[in-house]
C-alpha positions, -999 to +999 in steps of 0.1 A: +084+159-438+089+201-439+111+225-456+131+248-444+162+275-442+189+275-412+213+305-411+235+320-393+249+358-397+275+376-379+283+415-387+301+432-383+330+409-366+362+428-362+385+394-357+384+363-375+365+333-362+351+299-372+320+291-369+298+258-366+259+251-361+248+214-360+213+202-355+201+173-331+168+172-351+165+177-391+186+171-415+209+196-436+214+198-474+220+218-499+237+244-482+246+288-498+264+310-482+283+348-484+309+369-469+322+402-468+355+405-455+373+436-438+402+426-454+425+396-478+423+366-462+417+328-466+376+319-460+358+285-462+329+273-460+313+236-456+281+221-453+279+183-449+266+178-417+269+209-396+269+243-416+304+252-406+324+280-417+361+305-410+360+336-421+379+372-417+372+397-399+335+411-412+305+406-425+289+364-432+254+346-437+258+311-442+227+291-446+216+253-453+180+243-464+165+217-433+139+190-439+125+176-408+096+155-395+095+165-355+081+194-344+115+213-329+144+217-352+174+216-327+209+221-320+238+238-309+261+271-317+299+274-314+322+308-321+356+301-317+371+328-307+345+343-297+333+377-315+326+412-305+289+411-322+260+388-318+257+355-335+225+348-353+211+321-362+176+319-380+147+294-389+131+306-424+092+288-432+071+299-448+062+329-425+100+334-412+094+316-379+119+324-353+154+333-344+178+325-317+212+349-311+243+342-296+254+375-277+288+391-279+315+374-261+295+340-261+310+308-274+286+284-272+249+280-271+212+263-282+187+264-298+149+249-298+126+265-328+090+248-323+077+244-360+046+231-367+029+209-398+018+241-423+051+261-418+077+247-438+083+270-465+060+256-503+086+248-529+077+274-550+089+300-527+126+287-517+143+306-541+129+339-531+136+326-494+174+320-505+173+356-520+163+375-489+188+361-465+217+363-491+211+405-486+233+410-454 
């Protein structure tokens, strides 16, 4: 079993939105998130099952640890309503593996990341990897 971080980042959304990232393979656990809203509003983040968050206009970054035993990690991202900036879904491993970009104005996308057994994050580097992602 290999360990990764799956992160979703949005910078400069001009309106509030809901985002949901679900997996077809792999298991999410221990989530984290940050939001820098451009206005005062309610923020909701959940990491059980899918990564799901509802935030006001501004910047947001939400992620979770992921364990996988398969050579591919796949899933879907939903943004509702579609927003004015891209949504970046990144899979981070030992060397920062891959990313999928949902273009601005689109509400649904699917991603597939191919991984190898040596691509996972070593146990002693997990905290450092999370710190890098939390900077928006």
